C-alpha positions as CSV (number, residue, x, y, z in Angstrom):
1,X,-26.0,-3.3,-5.3
2,X,-27.4,0.3,-5.3
3,X,-26.8,1.2,-8.8
4,X,-28.7,4.4,-8.7
5,X,-26.7,6.2,-6.0
6,X,-24.2,8.8,-7.1
7,X,-21.1,10.2,-5.5
8,X,-20.8,14.0,-5.2
9,X,-18.2,15.3,-7.7
10,X,-16.8,17.8,-5.2
11,X,-16.1,14.8,-2.9
12,X,-14.4,13.0,-5.8
13,X,-12.2,16.0,-6.4
14,X,-11.3,16.1,-2.7
15,X,-10.3,12.4,-2.9
16,X,-8.2,12.9,-5.9
17,X,-6.4,15.9,-4.4
18,X,-5.5,13.9,-1.2
19,X,-4.2,11.0,-3.1
20,X,-2.4,13.0,-5.7
21,X,-0.5,14.6,-2.9
22,X,0.1,11.6,-0.4
23,X,-0.4,8.4,-2.4
24,X,0.6,9.3,-5.9
25,X,1.1,5.8,-7.2
26,X,-2.4,4.5,-6.3
27,X,-3.8,7.8,-7.6
28,X,-2.2,7.2,-11.0
29,X,-3.4,3.7,-11.2
30,X,-6.9,4.7,-10.3
31,X,-6.9,7.1,-13.3
32,X,-6.7,4.1,-15.6
33,X,-9.8,2.5,-14.5
34,X,-13.3,3.0,-16.2
35,X,-15.0,6.1,-14.8
36,X,-17.3,4.7,-12.2
37,X,-14.7,2.2,-11.0
38,X,-12.3,5.1,-10.8
39,X,-14.5,6.8,-8.3
40,X,-14.7,3.6,-6.3
41,X,-10.9,3.1,-6.3
42,X,-10.4,6.8,-5.2
43,X,-12.8,6.2,-2.2
44,X,-11.0,3.0,-1.3
45,X,-7.5,4.3,-1.6
46,X,-8.4,7.5,0.4
47,X,-9.7,5.2,3.1
48,X,-6.6,3.2,3.1
49,X,-4.5,6.4,3.3
50,X,-6.6,7.7,6.1
51,X,-5.9,4.7,8.4
52,X,-2.3,4.1,7.1
53,X,-1.1,7.5,8.2
54,X,-2.6,7.3,11.7
55,X,0.7,6.1,13.0
56,X,2.5,9.2,11.7
57,X,-0.1,11.7,13.0
58,X,-0.3,10.5,16.6
59,X,2.1,10.9,19.4
60,X,0.8,8.0,21.5
61,X,-0.1,4.4,20.6
62,X,-3.3,4.6,22.7
63,X,-4.5,7.6,20.6
64,X,-3.8,5.7,17.4
65,X,-5.8,2.8,18.6
66,X,-8.7,5.1,19.5
67,X,-8.7,6.5,15.9
68,X,-8.7,3.1,14.4
69,X,-11.5,2.0,16.7
70,X,-13.5,5.0,15.6
71,X,-13.4,3.6,12.0
72,X,-14.4,0.0,13.3
73,X,-17.4,1.7,15.1
74,X,-18.4,3.6,12.0
75,X,-18.5,0.5,9.7
76,X,-22.2,-0.2,10.7
77,X,-23.2,3.3,9.6
78,X,-21.0,3.0,6.4
79,X,-22.6,-0.2,5.3
80,X,-26.1,1.0,6.1
81,X,-25.7,4.2,4.1
82,X,-25.8,6.5,7.1
83,X,-22.1,7.5,7.4
84,X,-20.9,10.4,9.5
85,X,-20.1,13.7,7.8
86,X,-16.5,13.0,6.9
87,X,-14.7,13.5,3.6
88,X,-13.6,9.9,3.4
89,X,-16.4,8.1,5.3
90,X,-19.1,9.3,3.0
91,X,-17.4,8.3,-0.3
92,X,-16.5,5.0,1.2
93,X,-20.1,4.3,2.1
94,X,-21.0,5.1,-1.5
95,X,-18.4,2.7,-2.8
96,X,-19.5,-0.1,-0.3
97,X,-22.9,0.1,-1.5
98,X,-22.3,0.7,-5.2
99,X,-19.7,-2.3,-5.4
100,X,-20.9,-4.5,-2.6
101,X,-17.6,-4.4,-0.9
102,X,-16.6,-7.1,1.6
103,X,-16.7,-5.7,5.1
104,X,-14.4,-8.4,6.5
105,X,-11.6,-7.1,4.2
106,X,-12.2,-3.6,5.5
107,X,-11.9,-4.9,9.0
108,X,-8.8,-6.9,8.2
109,X,-7.2,-3.7,6.9
110,X,-7.9,-1.7,10.2
111,X,-6.7,-4.7,12.2
112,X,-3.4,-4.8,10.2
113,X,-2.8,-1.1,10.7
114,X,-2.8,-1.5,14.4
115,X,0.5,-3.4,14.0
116,X,2.2,-0.2,13.0
117,X,1.4,1.6,16.2
118,X,3.7,-0.5,18.3
119,X,6.8,0.7,16.5
120,X,8.5,-2.7,16.8
121,X,10.7,-4.2,14.0
122,X,9.3,-7.5,12.6
123,X,11.1,-10.5,14.2
124,X,12.0,-12.0,10.9
125,X,11.3,-12.1,7.1
126,X,8.2,-14.2,7.7
127,X,6.7,-11.7,9.9
128,X,7.5,-8.9,7.6
129,X,6.0,-10.7,4.6
130,X,2.9,-11.5,6.7
131,X,2.5,-7.8,7.6
132,X,3.0,-6.8,4.0
133,X,0.2,-9.2,2.8
134,X,-2.2,-8.1,5.6
135,X,-1.7,-4.3,5.0
136,X,-1.7,-4.3,1.1
137,X,-3.6,-7.5,0.4
138,X,-7.2,-6.3,1.5
139,X,-6.7,-3.1,-0.5
140,X,-5.9,-5.0,-3.7
141,X,-8.8,-7.5,-3.2
142,X,-11.2,-4.7,-2.6
143,X,-9.9,-2.9,-5.7
144,X,-10.6,-6.1,-7.7
145,X,-14.1,-6.2,-6.3
146,X,-14.6,-2.7,-7.5
147,X,-13.5,-3.7,-11.0
148,X,-15.6,-6.9,-10.8
149,X,-12.6,-9.1,-11.0
150,X,-12.0,-10.6,-7.7
151,X,-11.8,-14.2,-8.8
152,X,-9.6,-16.6,-10.7
153,X,-6.1,-15.5,-12.0
154,X,-6.5,-11.9,-10.7
155,X,-7.4,-13.0,-7.2
156,X,-4.5,-15.4,-7.2
157,X,-2.0,-12.8,-8.4
158,X,-3.2,-10.2,-5.9
159,X,-1.7,-11.8,-2.8
160,X,1.8,-11.9,-4.4
161,X,1.5,-8.4,-5.8
162,X,0.3,-7.0,-2.5
163,X,3.4,-8.5,-0.8
164,X,5.8,-7.1,-3.4
165,X,4.2,-3.8,-3.4
166,X,4.2,-3.5,0.4
167,X,7.8,-4.8,0.8
168,X,9.0,-2.4,-1.9
169,X,7.2,0.5,-0.3
170,X,8.9,-0.3,3.1
171,X,12.3,-0.2,1.4
172,X,11.6,3.1,-0.4
173,X,10.5,4.5,3.0
174,X,13.6,3.5,5.0
175,X,15.0,7.1,5.1
176,X,11.6,8.4,6.2
177,X,11.2,5.8,8.8
178,X,14.6,6.2,10.3
179,X,14.2,10.0,10.6
180,X,11.0,9.1,12.6
181,X,12.9,6.7,14.8
182,X,11.1,3.6,13.2
183,X,12.7,0.4,11.9
184,X,10.6,-1.8,9.7
185,X,13.3,-4.3,8.6
186,X,13.4,-7.8,10.0
187,X,15.3,-7.9,13.4
188,X,17.0,-11.3,12.6
189,X,18.4,-10.2,9.3
190,X,19.7,-6.9,10.9
191,X,21.4,-9.0,13.6
192,X,22.9,-11.4,11.1
193,X,24.3,-8.5,9.0
194,X,25.7,-6.8,12.1
195,X,23.4,-3.9,11.9
196,X,23.1,-1.8,15.0
197,X,19.5,-0.8,15.2
198,X,20.1,1.8,18.0
199,X,22.5,3.6,15.7
200,X,20.0,3.5,12.8
201,X,17.3,4.9,15.1
202,X,19.7,7.6,16.2
203,X,21.7,8.6,13.2
204,X,20.7,6.8,10.1
205,X,23.2,4.2,8.5
206,X,26.5,6.0,9.8
207,X,29.3,3.5,9.2
208,X,26.7,0.8,8.5
209,X,25.9,1.3,4.9
210,X,27.2,-2.0,3.7
211,X,25.2,-3.9,6.4
212,X,22.1,-2.0,5.6
213,X,22.5,-2.8,2.0
214,X,22.7,-6.5,2.8
215,X,19.4,-6.4,4.7
216,X,17.7,-4.3,2.0
217,X,18.8,-6.7,-0.7
218,X,17.3,-9.7,1.1
219,X,14.0,-7.9,1.5
220,X,14.1,-6.8,-2.2
221,X,14.9,-10.3,-3.3
222,X,11.7,-11.5,-1.5
223,X,9.7,-8.8,-3.1
224,X,11.1,-9.8,-6.6
225,X,10.2,-13.5,-6.0
226,X,6.6,-12.5,-5.2
227,X,6.4,-10.5,-8.4
228,X,7.7,-13.3,-10.5
229,X,5.1,-15.6,-9.0
230,X,2.4,-13.2,-9.6
231,X,3.3,-12.8,-13.2
232,X,2.8,-16.4,-13.9
233,X,-0.9,-15.8,-13.7
234,X,-2.9,-14.4,-16.7
235,X,-5.8,-12.3,-15.4
236,X,-8.2,-10.4,-17.5
237,X,-7.2,-7.1,-18.8
238,X,-10.1,-5.6,-16.8
239,X,-8.2,-6.3,-13.6
240,X,-5.1,-4.4,-14.7
241,X,-5.9,-1.0,-12.8
242,X,-5.8,-2.9,-9.6
243,X,-2.7,-5.0,-10.4
244,X,-0.5,-2.2,-12.0
245,X,1.3,-1.5,-8.7
246,X,3.3,-4.5,-9.7
247,X,4.8,-2.5,-12.6
248,X,5.9,0.2,-10.3
249,X,7.3,-2.2,-7.6
250,X,9.4,-3.8,-10.4
251,X,10.7,-0.4,-11.4
252,X,11.6,0.5,-7.9
253,X,13.3,-2.8,-7.2
254,X,15.5,-2.2,-10.4
255,X,16.5,1.2,-9.2
256,X,17.4,-0.2,-5.8
257,X,19.5,-3.0,-7.4
258,X,21.2,-0.4,-9.6
259,X,22.2,1.6,-6.6
260,X,23.7,-1.3,-4.8
261,X,20.5,-1.7,-2.5
262,X,21.3,1.6,-0.9
263,X,17.9,3.3,0.0
264,X,19.7,6.6,0.6
265,X,21.1,6.7,-2.9
266,X,20.1,9.9,-4.8
267,X,18.9,7.8,-7.8
268,X,16.5,6.0,-5.5
269,X,15.3,9.1,-3.5
270,X,14.8,11.4,-6.6
271,X,11.3,11.7,-8.0
272,X,10.6,9.3,-10.7
273,X,8.8,11.4,-13.3
274,X,8.2,8.6,-15.8
275,X,5.8,6.7,-13.6
276,X,2.6,8.0,-15.4
277,X,4.0,7.0,-18.8
278,X,5.2,3.7,-17.4
279,X,1.7,2.9,-16.1
280,X,0.0,4.0,-19.3
281,X,2.2,1.9,-21.5
282,X,1.5,-1.1,-19.3
283,X,-2.2,-0.5,-19.4
284,X,-2.2,-0.2,-23.2
285,X,-0.1,-3.4,-23.5
286,X,-2.1,-5.3,-21.0
287,X,0.9,-6.0,-18.8
288,X,1.6,-5.7,-15.2
């Protein structure tokens, strides 16, 4: 581990600004980590944001695949400490060397993001849960590595928290996805509920609100079950900054339930200004 290398503070500020704007939840959890780990988490989360939003910034699948391939090709340079001049690649290279991050997990994360480019709904709940674990799981594991906690109860809890976090995020993003013509809900559940996906793509849940709520409730119940399983573990308090997304997922699932599992309800869509306080209280109490 290269303990003597430092990260430029202007780069840190740039990462923080990007995450504050586009991945506020992870930004908030990073602030609750010790200073050096905080910088590592900001670098990791900025990388995750960079590849996660490839889908929404390209007009063609091939272009998206080329952008993800660029990151694959740059990993050799990132791991040898010779990254390209890039506001995310350089901090990521610092974090990789400072915390001895697992390259395979970074590669898995890039691979998982390729799934988003096809714009096909998952066939069933198992496929959606697998995608959730593959997209959020490596991020959580790498965050634990930065905190020195990627083992035991924390590692065991991470997979379930990742699934719950990603599933909840997908439900929160339903309105955004539909405006973009994307459906991330399981095709078999939609068919079973009588949900016409072509109408969802065209006009949102017009005359299908009840059917959409049925599907959303089933995905929400899967997320809640994953959270309950994760909370049976008793990890070290040092792992909490990585695991705190569980607290926000639980909060979002409660809001959805109170709204009858309607992702378009104003109580679900409105900004949750209490999130920083919720996370701070959880951190102080050692709960996730």
